[in-house]
C-alpha atoms as a printed R data frame, in Angstrom:
    type eleno elety resid chain resno       x       y       z
1   ATOM     1    CA   MET     A     1  -3.601  15.963  -5.789
2   ATOM     2    CA   GLU     A     2  -2.205  18.692  -2.967
3   ATOM     3    CA   ASP     A     3   0.129  21.616  -3.398
4   ATOM     4    CA   LYS     A     4   3.568  20.388  -3.975
5   ATOM     5    CA   PRO     A     5   5.976  21.005  -0.860
6   ATOM     6    CA   THR     A     6   8.237  23.924  -1.119
7   ATOM     7    CA   CYS     A     7  10.676  23.492   1.671
8   ATOM     8    CA   SER     A     8  13.828  20.951   1.659
9   ATOM     9    CA   GLY     A     9  14.449  17.668   3.432
10  ATOM    10    CA   ARG     A    10  12.263  15.010   3.896
11  ATOM    11    CA   VAL     A    11   8.783  13.852   1.752
12  ATOM    12    CA   PHE     A    12   6.345  11.553   2.235
13  ATOM    13    CA   VAL     A    13   4.575  10.076  -1.409
14  ATOM    14    CA   CYS     A    14   1.317   8.750   0.326
15  ATOM    15    CA   LEU     A    15  -0.787   6.409  -2.469
16  ATOM    16    CA   HIS     A    16  -4.815   5.705  -1.333
17  ATOM    17    CA   GLY     A    17  -5.899   2.083  -2.469
18  ATOM    18    CA   ILE     A    18  -8.932   0.854  -4.499
19  ATOM    19    CA   GLY     A    19 -11.345   3.440  -4.305
20  ATOM    20    CA   GLY     A    20 -10.088   5.713  -1.847
21  ATOM    21    CA   ALA     A    21  -9.175   9.492  -1.921
22  ATOM    22    CA   PRO     A    22  -6.665  11.281  -0.363
23  ATOM    23    CA   VAL     A    23  -8.109  12.187   2.124
24  ATOM    24    CA   ASP     A    24  -7.736   8.922   3.721
25  ATOM    25    CA   TRP     A    25  -4.147   9.994   5.139
26  ATOM    26    CA   SER     A    26  -4.856  12.570   6.635
27  ATOM    27    CA   GLY     A    27  -5.905  10.935  10.094
28  ATOM    28    CA   VAL     A    28  -1.715  10.333   9.971
29  ATOM    29    CA   THR     A    29  -0.904  13.274   8.595
30  ATOM    30    CA   GLY     A    30  -0.845  15.841  11.083
31  ATOM    31    CA   ARG     A    31   2.178  13.502  12.554
32  ATOM    32    CA   LEU     A    32   4.234  12.866   9.276
33  ATOM    33    CA   THR     A    33   4.350  16.255   9.006
34  ATOM    34    CA   ASN     A    34   6.231  16.879  11.790
35  ATOM    35    CA   LEU     A    35   8.777  14.740  10.044
36  ATOM    36    CA   GLY     A    36   8.593  16.408   6.906
37  ATOM    37    CA   ASP     A    37   6.557  17.456   3.875
38  ATOM    38    CA   VAL     A    38   3.237  15.021   2.817
39  ATOM    39    CA   VAL     A    39   1.903  14.757  -0.337
40  ATOM    40    CA   CYS     A    40  -1.507  12.528  -1.074
41  ATOM    41    CA   MET     A    41  -1.782  11.048  -4.018
42  ATOM    42    CA   ASP     A    42  -5.185  10.700  -5.894
43  ATOM    43    CA   VAL     A    43  -4.195   7.759  -7.598
44  ATOM    44    CA   PRO     A    44  -5.757   7.012 -10.990
45  ATOM    45    CA   GLY     A    45  -8.266   3.833 -11.287
46  ATOM    46    CA   GLY     A    46  -7.278   1.330 -14.221
47  ATOM    47    CA   SER     A    47  -4.084  -0.769 -14.511
48  ATOM    48    CA   LEU     A    48  -1.230  -1.193 -12.347
49  ATOM    49    CA   ASP     A    49   1.300   0.253 -14.633
50  ATOM    50    CA   SER     A    50  -0.514   3.463 -15.206
51  ATOM    51    CA   ALA     A    51  -0.621   4.121 -11.781
52  ATOM    52    CA   ARG     A    52   3.395   4.081 -11.691
53  ATOM    53    CA   GLU     A    53   3.620   6.560 -13.800
54  ATOM    54    CA   VAL     A    54   1.378   9.386 -12.129
55  ATOM    55    CA   ALA     A    55   3.883   7.872  -8.687
56  ATOM    56    CA   VAL     A    56   6.500   7.913 -10.621
57  ATOM    57    CA   ALA     A    57   6.071  11.431 -12.332
58  ATOM    58    CA   GLU     A    58   5.445  12.775  -8.895
59  ATOM    59    CA   LEU     A    59   8.622  11.586  -7.583
60  ATOM    60    CA   ALA     A    60  10.566  12.808 -10.184
61  ATOM    61    CA   ASP     A    61   9.076  15.924  -8.678
62  ATOM    62    CA   CYS     A    62  10.105  15.911  -5.754
63  ATOM    63    CA   SER     A    63  14.116  14.959  -7.045
64  ATOM    64    CA   GLY     A    64  16.113  15.853  -4.201
65  ATOM    65    CA   ARG     A    65  15.486  15.607  -1.565
66  ATOM    66    CA   SER     A    66  14.621  12.870   0.349
67  ATOM    67    CA   ALA     A    67  11.536  10.774  -0.059
68  ATOM    68    CA   VAL     A    68   9.390   8.018   2.467
69  ATOM    69    CA   LEU     A    69   6.751   6.828  -0.544
70  ATOM    70    CA   VAL     A    70   4.196   5.624   1.378
71  ATOM    71    CA   GLY     A    71   1.233   3.523   0.150
72  ATOM    72    CA   HIS     A    72  -1.973   1.809   1.368
73  ATOM    73    CA   SER     A    73  -3.391  -2.118  -0.306
74  ATOM    74    CA   ARG     A    74  -3.102  -1.835  -4.483
75  ATOM    75    CA   GLY     A    75  -1.203   1.544  -3.696
76  ATOM    76    CA   GLY     A    76   1.366  -0.676  -1.849
77  ATOM    77    CA   VAL     A    77   2.118  -2.493  -4.758
78  ATOM    78    CA   VAL     A    78   2.084   0.477  -7.011
79  ATOM    79    CA   ALA     A    79   4.686   1.814  -4.806
80  ATOM    80    CA   LEU     A    80   6.656  -1.141  -5.112
81  ATOM    81    CA   MET     A    81   6.252  -0.953  -8.611
82  ATOM    82    CA   ALA     A    82   7.931   2.407  -8.406
83  ATOM    83    CA   ALA     A    83  10.481   2.214  -6.307
84  ATOM    84    CA   ALA     A    84  11.595  -0.675  -8.405
85  ATOM    85    CA   GLU     A    85  11.400   1.092 -11.557
86  ATOM    86    CA   ARG     A    86  13.559   4.019  -9.900
87  ATOM    87    CA   PRO     A    87  15.381   2.784  -6.899
88  ATOM    88    CA   ASP     A    88  17.416   6.935  -7.151
89  ATOM    89    CA   LEU     A    89  13.328   8.386  -6.550
90  ATOM    90    CA   VAL     A    90  12.834   6.871  -3.486
91  ATOM    91    CA   ASP     A    91  14.669   6.519  -0.076
92  ATOM    92    CA   ARG     A    92  12.163   4.492   1.715
93  ATOM    93    CA   LEU     A    93   9.028   2.411   0.740
94  ATOM    94    CA   VAL     A    94   5.858   2.190   3.922
95  ATOM    95    CA   LEU     A    95   3.865  -0.486   2.943
96  ATOM    96    CA   SER     A    96   0.198  -0.110   4.895
97  ATOM    97    CA   GLY     A    97  -1.785  -3.270   4.530
98  ATOM    98    CA   GLY     A    98   0.015  -3.316   1.042
99  ATOM    99    CA   TYR     A    99  -0.585  -6.176  -0.200
100 ATOM   100    CA   VAL     A   100   1.078  -9.167  -0.944
101 ATOM   101    CA   PRO     A   101   1.252 -13.242  -1.812
102 ATOM   102    CA   PRO     A   102   0.045 -15.864   0.354
103 ATOM   103    CA   SER     A   103   1.968 -17.219   2.434
104 ATOM   104    CA   ARG     A   104   4.101 -20.022   0.815
105 ATOM   105    CA   ALA     A   105   5.009 -21.595   4.414
106 ATOM   106    CA   ASP     A   106   0.901 -22.009   5.309
107 ATOM   107    CA   ARG     A   107  -0.251 -23.660   1.697
108 ATOM   108    CA   SER     A   108  -3.791 -24.262   2.875
109 ATOM   109    CA   TRP     A   109  -4.475 -20.910   1.174
110 ATOM   110    CA   ILE     A   110  -4.663 -22.874  -2.104
111 ATOM   111    CA   ILE     A   111  -6.116 -26.388  -3.052
112 ATOM   112    CA   GLY     A   112  -5.493 -25.312  -7.108
113 ATOM   113    CA   THR     A   113  -6.449 -22.337  -8.940
114 ATOM   114    CA   GLY     A   114  -9.858 -23.012  -8.336
115 ATOM   115    CA   SER     A   115 -10.159 -22.439  -4.402
116 ATOM   116    CA   TRP     A   116  -8.046 -19.183  -5.392
117 ATOM   117    CA   ALA     A   117 -10.155 -17.721  -7.785
118 ATOM   118    CA   LYS     A   118 -13.084 -18.161  -5.516
119 ATOM   119    CA   HIS     A   119 -11.182 -16.366  -2.488
120 ATOM   120    CA   ARG     A   120 -10.592 -14.138  -5.200
121 ATOM   121    CA   VAL     A   121 -14.460 -13.227  -6.000
122 ATOM   122    CA   ARG     A   122 -15.167 -13.232  -2.195
123 ATOM   123    CA   LEU     A   123 -12.902 -10.898  -1.298
124 ATOM   124    CA   ALA     A   124 -13.762  -8.247  -4.931
125 ATOM   125    CA   ASN     A   125 -17.281  -7.982  -3.614
126 ATOM   126    CA   ARG     A   126 -16.577  -7.724  -0.171
127 ATOM   127    CA   PHE     A   127 -14.397  -4.778  -1.674
128 ATOM   128    CA   VAL     A   128 -17.186  -3.645  -4.177
129 ATOM   129    CA   ARG     A   129 -20.281  -3.900  -1.730
130 ATOM   130    CA   ALA     A   130 -18.532  -1.911   0.814
131 ATOM   131    CA   GLY     A   131 -17.253   0.291  -1.642
132 ATOM   132    CA   HIS     A   132 -14.117  -0.551  -0.131
133 ATOM   133    CA   LEU     A   133 -13.352   3.569   1.358
134 ATOM   134    CA   THR     A   134 -16.731   4.667   0.340
135 ATOM   135    CA   ALA     A   135 -18.548   4.571   3.349
136 ATOM   136    CA   ARG     A   136 -15.372   6.410   4.541
137 ATOM   137    CA   GLN     A   137 -15.840   8.865   2.204
138 ATOM   138    CA   ALA     A   138 -19.452   9.461   0.838
139 ATOM   139    CA   ASN     A   139 -18.570  12.426  -1.581
140 ATOM   140    CA   ARG     A   140 -16.301  10.376  -3.376
141 ATOM   141    CA   PRO     A   141 -18.645   6.696  -4.047
142 ATOM   142    CA   ALA     A   142 -16.158   4.339  -5.768
143 ATOM   143    CA   SER     A   143 -16.452   2.991  -9.225
144 ATOM   144    CA   LEU     A   144 -17.867  -0.510  -8.772
145 ATOM   145    CA   SER     A   145 -16.255  -0.972 -12.406
146 ATOM   146    CA   GLY     A   146 -13.381   0.221 -11.396
147 ATOM   147    CA   SER     A   147 -12.974  -1.323  -7.813
148 ATOM   148    CA   VAL     A   148 -13.844  -4.606  -9.534
149 ATOM   149    CA   SER     A   149 -11.086  -4.731 -12.210
150 ATOM   150    CA   ALA     A   150  -9.012  -3.287  -9.429
151 ATOM   151    CA   VAL     A   151  -9.419  -6.002  -7.090
152 ATOM   152    CA   PHE     A   152  -9.391  -8.739 -10.273
153 ATOM   153    CA   GLU     A   153  -5.746  -7.245 -11.620
154 ATOM   154    CA   MET     A   154  -4.215  -7.717  -7.802
155 ATOM   155    CA   ALA     A   155  -5.588 -11.214  -7.793
156 ATOM   156    CA   SER     A   156  -3.441 -12.642 -10.551
157 ATOM   157    CA   VAL     A   157  -0.341 -10.721  -8.268
158 ATOM   158    CA   GLY     A   158  -1.518 -13.753  -5.976
159 ATOM   159    CA   LEU     A   159  -1.232 -16.415  -9.506
160 ATOM   160    CA   ARG     A   160   2.965 -15.116 -10.059
161 ATOM   161    CA   PRO     A   161   4.383 -15.501  -6.651
162 ATOM   162    CA   GLY     A   162   7.846 -15.287  -8.844
163 ATOM   163    CA   SER     A   163   6.769 -12.365 -10.474
164 ATOM   164    CA   PHE     A   164   6.269 -10.858  -7.018
165 ATOM   165    CA   ASP     A   165   9.788 -11.836  -6.469
166 ATOM   166    CA   LYS     A   166  11.488  -9.880  -9.156
167 ATOM   167    CA   LEU     A   167   9.693  -6.970  -7.982
168 ATOM   168    CA   VAL     A   168  10.999  -6.659  -4.460
169 ATOM   169    CA   GLU     A   169  14.458  -7.441  -5.363
170 ATOM   170    CA   ALA     A   170  14.948  -4.071  -7.948
171 ATOM   171    CA   VAL     A   171  13.844  -3.074  -4.359
172 ATOM   172    CA   ARG     A   172  16.592  -1.453  -3.299
173 ATOM   173    CA   CYS     A   173  15.675   0.917  -0.239
174 ATOM   174    CA   PRO     A   174  14.333  -0.037   3.053
175 ATOM   175    CA   VAL     A   175  11.144  -1.203   2.921
176 ATOM   176    CA   LEU     A   176   8.551  -0.521   6.577
177 ATOM   177    CA   ALA     A   177   5.101  -3.346   6.239
178 ATOM   178    CA   ILE     A   178   3.021  -2.273   8.495
179 ATOM   179    CA   CYS     A   179   0.108  -5.282   8.931
180 ATOM   180    CA   GLY     A   180  -3.678  -4.746  11.509
181 ATOM   181    CA   GLN     A   181  -3.529  -7.753  13.250
182 ATOM   182    CA   ARG     A   182  -7.638  -8.112  12.124
183 ATOM   183    CA   ASP     A   183  -6.708  -7.606   8.421
184 ATOM   184    CA   SER     A   184  -9.251  -9.957   6.148
185 ATOM   185    CA   HIS     A   185  -8.374  -8.689   2.820
186 ATOM   186    CA   VAL     A   186  -4.310  -9.474   3.349
187 ATOM   187    CA   PRO     A   187  -4.128 -11.039   6.298
188 ATOM   188    CA   ALA     A   188  -1.479 -10.305   9.150
189 ATOM   189    CA   SER     A   189  -0.265 -14.411   8.851
190 ATOM   190    CA   TRP     A   190   0.261 -13.317   4.510
191 ATOM   191    CA   VAL     A   191   2.091  -9.684   6.315
192 ATOM   192    CA   GLY     A   192   4.790 -11.428   8.078
193 ATOM   193    CA   ALA     A   193   5.857 -14.411   5.487
194 ATOM   194    CA   ALA     A   194   6.440 -11.420   3.598
195 ATOM   195    CA   ALA     A   195   8.662  -9.633   5.993
196 ATOM   196    CA   ARG     A   196  10.652 -12.485   6.385
197 ATOM   197    CA   ARG     A   197  11.686 -13.647   2.985
198 ATOM   198    CA   TYR     A   198  11.961 -10.250   1.747
199 ATOM   199    CA   GLY     A   199  14.112  -8.586   4.886
200 ATOM   200    CA   TRP     A   200  11.359  -5.957   5.574
201 ATOM   201    CA   SER     A   201  10.576  -4.582   9.076
202 ATOM   202    CA   LEU     A   202   7.643  -4.973  10.263
203 ATOM   203    CA   ALA     A   203   5.055  -3.566  12.577
204 ATOM   204    CA   ILE     A   204   1.944  -5.667  13.896
205 ATOM   205    CA   ILE     A   205  -0.991  -3.217  15.227
206 ATOM   206    CA   PRO     A   206  -3.320  -5.456  17.108
207 ATOM   207    CA   ALA     A   207  -6.668  -3.792  17.303
208 ATOM   208    CA   GLY     A   208  -6.096  -2.814  13.558
209 ATOM   209    CA   THR     A   209  -7.835  -3.872  10.254
210 ATOM   210    CA   HIS     A   210  -7.316  -3.638   6.788
211 ATOM   211    CA   PHE     A   211  -7.390   0.285   7.197
212 ATOM   212    CA   ALA     A   212  -5.124   1.009  10.522
213 ATOM   213    CA   HIS     A   213  -3.671   3.834   8.937
214 ATOM   214    CA   LEU     A   214  -7.676   5.102  10.061
215 ATOM   215    CA   ASP     A   215  -8.637   2.992  12.324
216 ATOM   216    CA   HIS     A   216  -4.897   3.441  14.620
217 ATOM   217    CA   PRO     A   217  -3.667   6.112  13.910
218 ATOM   218    CA   ASP     A   218  -1.523   7.523  16.133
219 ATOM   219    CA   ALA     A   219  -0.337   3.855  17.034
220 ATOM   220    CA   TRP     A   220   0.190   3.598  12.776
221 ATOM   221    CA   ALA     A   221   2.688   6.658  13.606
222 ATOM   222    CA   ASP     A   222   4.192   5.829  15.853
223 ATOM   223    CA   ALA     A   223   5.447   3.214  14.184
224 ATOM   224    CA   VAL     A   224   7.143   5.324  11.040
225 ATOM   225    CA   GLU     A   225   8.151   6.952  13.689
226 ATOM   226    CA   GLU     A   226  10.680   5.138  15.413
227 ATOM   227    CA   TRP     A   227  11.242   2.929  12.158
228 ATOM   228    CA   LEU     A   228  12.880   6.509  10.447
229 ATOM   229    CA   THR     A   229  14.551   6.746  13.666
230 ATOM   230    CA   ARG     A   230  16.574   3.710  13.425
């Protein structure tokens, strides 16, 4: 975890995704530091609940400041959970490729639980083969067992859309969802549908992938900066 910020004002607390590390935010931290302090957390693997507890503890350390919680992929779900549990500690929330259940307007994604599970198995295989961000950070290979369990925990979120609704309803702050048009992990159509359903702001990076904050850091930072100045 990075050193604690010392100055007053806004602080960005950034949560990486499965197999990631704090360094994953290095492409955008330069821009974010123009807007406030930045803390890039080392998010633990294991259960979403344990990751949420660590995120809430970090937010408590920043109490009294304007906290912008930023989560990528699984980190987006953790961010939602932390903001729902402690709305008093989160002023704004940014979901970057944050996982959301499939669009309810497009039921072609599922013909039954079997189809959903099959899709998630293929996605888990893709995450693990790629080590998620391992190719981008050779100094920290993702744990195979940790990646598999985390991906399948994320899969279970999609099978309980009602629970996801309750989670989002408990979030009191403004939310910005950023997605890449070419995201194959959490499709832009899913994120767009979620933004409409929940009243989130939406920014789509035209050539962006699931890792838009890495692939297109300037466009990503532009979206955050424009949203913060509204």
